[in-house]
N, CA, C and O atoms as CSV, one atom per row, in Angstrom:
chain,resi,resn,atom,element,x,y,z
A,1,ALA,N,N,111.659,320.229,94.317
A,1,ALA,CA,C,112.005,320.562,92.909
A,1,ALA,C,C,110.902,321.613,92.031
A,1,ALA,O,O,111.236,322.230,91.019
A,2,TYR,N,N,109.565,321.660,92.639
A,2,TYR,CA,C,108.583,322.373,91.979
A,2,TYR,C,C,108.729,324.112,92.489
A,2,TYR,O,O,108.717,325.089,91.740
A,3,LEU,N,N,108.865,324.097,93.980
A,3,LEU,CA,C,109.271,325.158,94.693
A,3,LEU,C,C,110.442,325.889,93.814
A,3,LEU,O,O,110.357,326.972,93.234
A,4,GLU,N,N,111.431,325.100,93.868
A,4,GLU,CA,C,112.822,325.484,93.199
A,4,GLU,C,C,112.649,326.360,91.809
A,4,GLU,O,O,113.086,327.481,91.547
A,5,ALA,N,N,111.828,325.418,90.983
A,5,ALA,CA,C,111.496,325.801,89.602
A,5,ALA,C,C,110.925,327.203,89.498
A,5,ALA,O,O,111.365,328.127,88.814
A,6,LEU,N,N,109.583,327.196,90.508
A,6,LEU,CA,C,108.917,328.431,90.560
A,6,LEU,C,C,109.577,329.439,90.597
A,6,LEU,O,O,109.408,330.303,89.737
A,7,LEU,N,N,110.769,329.630,91.894
A,7,LEU,CA,C,111.484,330.647,92.251
A,7,LEU,C,C,112.227,331.021,91.405
A,7,LEU,O,O,112.499,332.219,91.472
A,8,GLU,N,N,112.850,330.250,90.310
A,8,GLU,CA,C,113.915,330.565,89.472
A,8,GLU,C,C,113.063,331.013,88.500
A,8,GLU,O,O,113.506,332.128,88.227
A,9,GLN,N,N,112.061,330.801,87.783
A,9,GLN,CA,C,111.115,331.029,86.986
A,9,GLN,C,C,110.711,332.844,86.977
A,9,GLN,O,O,111.007,333.721,86.165
A,10,ARG,N,N,109.795,332.893,88.464
A,10,ARG,CA,C,109.628,334.009,88.517
A,10,ARG,C,C,110.190,335.140,89.371
A,10,ARG,O,O,109.706,336.271,89.347
A,11,LEU,N,N,111.442,334.720,90.277
A,11,LEU,CA,C,112.074,335.904,91.135
A,11,LEU,C,C,113.482,335.593,90.584
A,11,LEU,O,O,114.261,336.535,90.736
A,12,GLY,N,N,114.028,334.441,89.947
A,12,GLY,CA,C,115.579,334.160,90.024
A,12,GLY,C,C,116.190,335.445,89.411
A,12,GLY,O,O,115.586,336.224,88.674
A,13,GLY,N,N,117.416,335.550,89.804
A,13,GLY,CA,C,118.604,336.773,89.061
A,13,GLY,C,C,117.935,338.089,90.066
A,13,GLY,O,O,118.533,338.616,91.004
A,14,GLU,N,N,116.706,338.395,89.637
A,14,GLU,CA,C,116.670,340.095,90.167
A,14,GLU,C,C,116.508,339.868,91.739
A,14,GLU,O,O,117.431,340.339,92.404
A,15,LYS,N,N,115.590,339.289,92.375
A,15,LYS,CA,C,115.002,339.112,93.566
A,15,LYS,C,C,115.211,338.057,94.547
A,15,LYS,O,O,114.785,338.288,95.679
A,16,VAL,N,N,115.855,336.804,94.301
A,16,VAL,CA,C,116.530,335.968,94.874
A,16,VAL,C,C,117.519,335.063,93.961
A,16,VAL,O,O,117.609,335.107,92.734
A,17,ASP,N,N,118.308,334.152,94.939
A,17,ASP,CA,C,119.099,333.445,94.534
A,17,ASP,C,C,119.081,332.162,95.075
A,17,ASP,O,O,119.115,332.280,96.300
A,18,ILE,N,N,119.041,330.896,94.714
A,18,ILE,CA,C,119.289,329.923,95.663
A,18,ILE,C,C,120.162,329.563,95.724
A,18,ILE,O,O,120.719,329.378,94.641
A,19,LEU,N,N,120.934,329.196,96.988
A,19,LEU,CA,C,122.067,328.486,97.499
A,19,LEU,C,C,122.142,326.898,97.693
A,19,LEU,O,O,123.167,326.218,97.753
A,20,THR,N,N,120.879,326.491,97.773
A,20,THR,CA,C,120.999,324.895,97.774
A,20,THR,C,C,121.429,324.202,96.712
A,20,THR,O,O,120.935,324.350,95.595
A,21,PRO,N,N,122.359,323.410,96.968
A,21,PRO,CA,C,122.509,322.806,95.249
A,21,PRO,C,C,121.706,322.183,94.615
A,21,PRO,O,O,120.827,321.629,95.275
A,22,ARG,N,N,121.687,322.049,93.356
A,22,ARG,CA,C,120.929,321.687,92.130
A,22,ARG,C,C,120.685,320.541,92.305
A,22,ARG,O,O,119.510,320.229,92.108
A,23,ASP,N,N,121.500,319.609,92.672
A,23,ASP,CA,C,121.505,318.212,92.424
A,23,ASP,C,C,120.880,317.386,93.876
A,23,ASP,O,O,121.386,317.240,94.989
A,24,PRO,N,N,119.741,316.998,93.379
A,24,PRO,CA,C,119.160,316.289,94.345
A,24,PRO,C,C,119.592,315.134,95.382
A,24,PRO,O,O,119.120,314.836,96.479
A,25,SER,N,N,120.612,314.615,94.676
A,25,SER,CA,C,121.290,313.545,95.752
A,25,SER,C,C,122.329,314.263,96.622
A,25,SER,O,O,123.095,313.553,97.273
A,26,ARG,N,N,122.433,315.553,96.701
A,26,ARG,CA,C,123.203,316.503,97.406
A,26,ARG,C,C,122.515,317.589,98.528
A,26,ARG,O,O,122.945,318.501,99.235
A,27,ARG,N,N,121.226,316.968,98.279
A,27,ARG,CA,C,120.476,318.053,99.107
A,27,ARG,C,C,119.362,317.266,99.747
A,27,ARG,O,O,119.167,316.077,99.496
A,28,GLY,N,N,118.534,318.088,100.707
A,28,GLY,CA,C,117.027,317.430,101.331
A,28,GLY,C,C,116.247,318.282,100.788
A,28,GLY,O,O,116.546,318.845,99.735
A,29,ALA,N,N,115.016,318.519,101.499
A,29,ALA,CA,C,113.907,319.215,100.982
A,29,ALA,C,C,114.191,320.826,101.188
A,29,ALA,O,O,113.692,321.609,100.380
A,30,GLN,N,N,114.949,321.284,102.215
A,30,GLN,CA,C,114.824,322.458,102.482
A,30,GLN,C,C,115.970,323.222,101.352
A,30,GLN,O,O,117.060,322.847,100.920
A,31,LEU,N,N,115.130,324.480,101.117
A,31,LEU,CA,C,115.848,325.305,100.315
A,31,LEU,C,C,116.448,326.725,100.692
A,31,LEU,O,O,115.751,327.659,101.092
A,32,SER,N,N,117.438,326.763,100.566
A,32,SER,CA,C,118.145,328.249,101.304
A,32,SER,C,C,118.111,329.303,100.138
A,32,SER,O,O,118.774,329.141,99.113
A,33,VAL,N,N,117.183,330.549,100.381
A,33,VAL,CA,C,117.091,331.328,99.228
A,33,VAL,C,C,117.451,332.848,99.844
A,33,VAL,O,O,116.908,333.474,100.754
A,34,VAL,N,N,118.742,333.232,98.862
A,34,VAL,CA,C,118.895,334.701,99.586
A,34,VAL,C,C,117.893,335.540,98.919
A,34,VAL,O,O,117.399,335.430,97.797
A,35,VAL,N,N,117.676,336.510,99.967
A,35,VAL,CA,C,116.672,337.591,99.463
A,35,VAL,C,C,117.457,338.886,99.000
A,35,VAL,O,O,118.087,339.514,99.851
A,36,LYS,N,N,117.444,339.238,97.891
A,36,LYS,CA,C,118.230,340.345,97.396
A,36,LYS,C,C,117.601,341.792,97.793
A,36,LYS,O,O,116.454,342.127,97.495
A,37,GLY,N,N,118.464,342.544,98.464
A,37,GLY,CA,C,118.107,343.942,98.320
A,37,GLY,C,C,116.876,344.511,99.635
A,37,GLY,O,O,116.600,345.693,99.838
A,38,ARG,N,N,116.321,343.387,100.348
A,38,ARG,CA,C,115.716,343.416,101.418
A,38,ARG,C,C,116.035,343.067,102.563
A,38,ARG,O,O,116.912,342.203,102.579
A,39,ASP,N,N,115.590,343.467,103.736
A,39,ASP,CA,C,115.830,342.913,105.338
A,39,ASP,C,C,115.113,341.642,105.635
A,39,ASP,O,O,113.904,341.419,105.590
A,40,VAL,N,N,116.003,340.932,105.916
A,40,VAL,CA,C,115.861,339.116,105.690
A,40,VAL,C,C,114.773,339.126,107.082
A,40,VAL,O,O,113.683,338.554,107.079
A,41,VAL,N,N,115.269,339.816,108.109
A,41,VAL,CA,C,114.258,339.693,109.116
A,41,VAL,C,C,112.306,339.994,108.808
A,41,VAL,O,O,111.286,339.366,109.092
A,42,ALA,N,N,112.618,341.308,108.083
A,42,ALA,CA,C,111.503,342.006,107.714
A,42,ALA,C,C,110.626,340.894,106.905
A,42,ALA,O,O,109.450,340.628,107.153
A,43,VAL,N,N,111.412,340.308,105.910
A,43,VAL,CA,C,110.827,339.445,105.185
A,43,VAL,C,C,110.203,338.044,105.698
A,43,VAL,O,O,109.230,337.453,105.231
A,44,GLN,N,N,110.968,337.701,106.706
A,44,GLN,CA,C,110.689,336.679,107.469
A,44,GLN,C,C,109.296,336.777,108.301
A,44,GLN,O,O,108.383,335.952,108.322
A,45,LYS,N,N,109.389,337.975,108.955
A,45,LYS,CA,C,108.150,338.499,109.626
A,45,LYS,C,C,106.585,338.830,108.830
A,45,LYS,O,O,105.411,338.673,109.165
A,46,ALA,N,N,107.228,339.324,107.707
A,46,ALA,CA,C,106.100,339.293,106.473
A,46,ALA,C,C,105.305,338.078,106.174
A,46,ALA,O,O,104.079,337.991,106.111
A,47,LEU,N,N,106.386,336.959,105.964
A,47,LEU,CA,C,105.889,335.798,105.544
A,47,LEU,C,C,105.157,335.050,106.435
A,47,LEU,O,O,104.204,334.392,106.019
A,48,ARG,N,N,105.572,335.051,108.043
A,48,ARG,CA,C,104.822,334.513,109.022
A,48,ARG,C,C,103.751,335.127,109.333
A,48,ARG,O,O,102.967,334.501,110.047
A,49,ALA,N,N,103.395,336.444,108.933
A,49,ALA,CA,C,102.179,337.144,109.420
A,49,ALA,C,C,101.056,336.618,108.062
A,49,ALA,O,O,99.837,336.568,108.228
A,50,ARG,N,N,101.685,336.289,106.855
A,50,ARG,CA,C,100.653,335.924,105.878
A,50,ARG,C,C,100.625,334.414,106.052
A,50,ARG,O,O,99.999,333.907,105.121
A,51,GLY,N,N,101.066,333.552,106.888
A,51,GLY,CA,C,100.770,331.930,106.993
A,51,GLY,C,C,102.094,331.198,106.522
A,51,GLY,O,O,102.039,329.970,106.582
A,52,ALA,N,N,103.261,331.748,106.068
A,52,ALA,CA,C,104.192,330.691,105.617
A,52,ALA,C,C,105.305,331.016,106.958
A,52,ALA,O,O,105.544,332.052,107.579
A,53,VAL,N,N,105.745,329.863,107.045
A,53,VAL,CA,C,106.929,329.040,107.811
A,53,VAL,C,C,108.278,329.142,107.346
A,53,VAL,O,O,108.814,328.388,106.533
A,54,VAL,N,N,108.685,329.928,107.804
A,54,VAL,CA,C,110.335,330.154,107.192
A,54,VAL,C,C,111.388,330.446,108.454
A,54,VAL,O,O,111.038,330.859,109.560
A,55,ASP,N,N,112.252,330.253,108.197
A,55,ASP,CA,C,113.313,330.795,109.206
A,55,ASP,C,C,114.544,331.645,108.636
A,55,ASP,O,O,114.850,331.293,107.497
A,56,GLU,N,N,115.356,332.729,109.187
A,56,GLU,CA,C,115.958,333.361,108.505
A,56,GLU,C,C,117.509,333.185,109.074
A,56,GLU,O,O,117.776,332.730,110.186
A,57,ARG,N,N,118.374,333.588,108.196
A,57,ARG,CA,C,119.722,333.518,108.396
A,57,ARG,C,C,120.442,334.785,108.157
A,57,ARG,O,O,120.492,335.294,107.038
A,58,LYS,N,N,120.912,335.215,109.037
A,58,LYS,CA,C,121.336,336.487,108.331
A,58,LYS,C,C,122.851,336.468,107.913
A,58,LYS,O,O,123.643,335.859,108.631
A,59,PRO,N,N,123.325,337.171,106.671
A,59,PRO,CA,C,122.535,338.651,106.641
A,59,PRO,C,C,121.392,338.565,105.701
A,59,PRO,O,O,120.624,339.514,105.538
A,60,ASP,N,N,121.259,337.271,104.996
A,60,ASP,CA,C,120.149,337.718,103.747
A,60,ASP,C,C,119.433,336.397,103.324
A,60,ASP,O,O,119.143,336.321,102.131
A,61,VAL,N,N,119.105,335.336,104.139
A,61,VAL,CA,C,119.209,333.931,103.589
A,61,VAL,C,C,117.871,333.824,104.429
A,61,VAL,O,O,117.782,334.296,105.563
A,62,ILE,N,N,116.604,333.019,103.641
A,62,ILE,CA,C,115.565,332.631,104.391
A,62,ILE,C,C,115.421,330.905,103.764
A,62,ILE,O,O,115.470,330.456,102.619
A,63,ARG,N,N,115.270,330.398,104.805
A,63,ARG,CA,C,114.765,328.588,104.335
A,63,ARG,C,C,113.761,328.247,104.433
A,63,ARG,O,O,113.169,328.615,105.447
A,64,VAL,N,N,112.948,327.277,103.343
A,64,VAL,CA,C,111.838,327.222,103.248
A,64,VAL,C,C,111.780,325.424,103.166
A,64,VAL,O,O,112.694,324.750,102.691
A,65,ALA,N,N,110.995,325.079,103.517
A,65,ALA,CA,C,111.044,323.073,103.129
A,65,ALA,C,C,109.592,322.593,102.977
A,65,ALA,O,O,109.112,321.791,103.778
A,66,PRO,N,N,108.918,323.078,101.968
A,66,PRO,CA,C,107.863,322.629,101.584
A,66,PRO,C,C,107.903,320.741,101.657
A,66,PRO,O,O,108.686,320.006,101.055
A,67,ALA,N,N,106.828,320.362,102.561
A,67,ALA,CA,C,106.490,319.091,102.857
A,67,ALA,C,C,105.455,318.615,101.785
A,67,ALA,O,O,104.423,319.283,101.716
A,68,PRO,N,N,105.589,317.588,100.972
A,68,PRO,CA,C,104.395,316.861,100.106
A,68,PRO,C,C,103.240,316.613,100.624
A,68,PRO,O,O,102.206,316.712,99.963
A,69,LEU,N,N,103.264,316.256,101.887
A,69,LEU,CA,C,102.280,315.436,102.935
A,69,LEU,C,C,101.384,316.831,103.349
A,69,LEU,O,O,100.155,316.809,103.416
A,70,TYR,N,N,102.102,317.893,103.583
A,70,TYR,CA,C,101.423,319.163,104.132
A,70,TYR,C,C,100.964,320.361,102.931
A,70,TYR,O,O,99.899,320.979,102.917
A,71,ASN,N,N,101.865,320.456,102.150
A,71,ASN,CA,C,102.030,321.640,101.233
A,71,ASN,C,C,101.551,321.403,99.837
A,71,ASN,O,O,102.151,320.489,99.271
A,72,SER,N,N,100.580,322.022,99.111
A,72,SER,CA,C,100.331,321.719,97.920
A,72,SER,C,C,100.908,322.754,96.650
A,72,SER,O,O,101.389,323.886,96.717
A,73,PHE,N,N,100.715,322.101,95.795
A,73,PHE,CA,C,101.299,323.169,94.298
A,73,PHE,C,C,100.780,324.384,94.478
A,73,PHE,O,O,101.360,325.394,94.079
A,74,GLU,N,N,99.642,324.407,95.094
A,74,GLU,CA,C,98.834,326.255,94.851
A,74,GLU,C,C,99.710,326.524,96.222
A,74,GLU,O,O,100.308,327.582,96.026
A,75,ASP,N,N,100.103,325.904,97.796
A,75,ASP,CA,C,100.758,326.859,98.575
A,75,ASP,C,C,102.222,327.264,98.225
A,75,ASP,O,O,102.757,328.270,98.690
A,76,CYS,N,N,102.937,326.231,97.204
A,76,CYS,CA,C,103.856,326.735,96.663
A,76,CYS,C,C,103.919,328.401,95.813
A,76,CYS,O,O,104.586,329.421,95.982
A,77,ARG,N,N,102.958,328.021,94.969
A,77,ARG,CA,C,102.661,329.375,94.057
A,77,ARG,C,C,102.221,330.784,94.849
A,77,ARG,O,O,102.467,331.945,94.522
A,78,LYS,N,N,101.551,330.319,95.896
A,78,LYS,CA,C,101.203,331.367,96.754
A,78,LYS,C,C,102.653,331.834,97.529
A,78,LYS,O,O,102.993,333.017,97.567
A,79,PHE,N,N,103.290,330.966,98.013
A,79,PHE,CA,C,104.746,331.810,98.574
A,79,PHE,C,C,105.688,332.183,97.720
A,79,PHE,O,O,106.765,332.687,98.039
A,80,VAL,N,N,105.280,331.928,96.521
A,80,VAL,CA,C,106.379,332.605,95.469
A,80,VAL,C,C,105.550,333.922,95.378
A,80,VAL,O,O,106.191,334.973,95.380
A,81,ALA,N,N,104.164,333.977,95.297
A,81,ALA,CA,C,103.699,335.294,95.149
A,81,ALA,C,C,103.748,336.101,96.406
A,81,ALA,O,O,103.282,337.226,96.224
A,82,MET,N,N,104.105,335.913,97.447
A,82,MET,CA,C,104.354,336.524,98.747
A,82,MET,C,C,105.887,337.114,98.768
A,82,MET,O,O,106.328,338.177,99.205
A,83,LEU,N,N,106.385,336.245,98.262
A,83,LEU,CA,C,107.920,336.488,98.247
A,83,LEU,C,C,108.166,337.890,97.215
A,83,LEU,O,O,109.303,338.318,97.016
């Protein structure tokens, strides 16, 4: 929920759209994010080079799954800044 809120507040509409259902009962921890106006493979490689592990689904989706046991609020903030 925290990463979703950050993405919406800082990048929503202009740079990204979240495809994952908003209702927590209809989803797991993973977010599917449409990356607008950029090559998704290049975005995935750039994120990986900076330490973020995501996967891509062509033509324009990255998937990210922050895990509370491993990722901090700061990790989420850094991810959004990288994106």
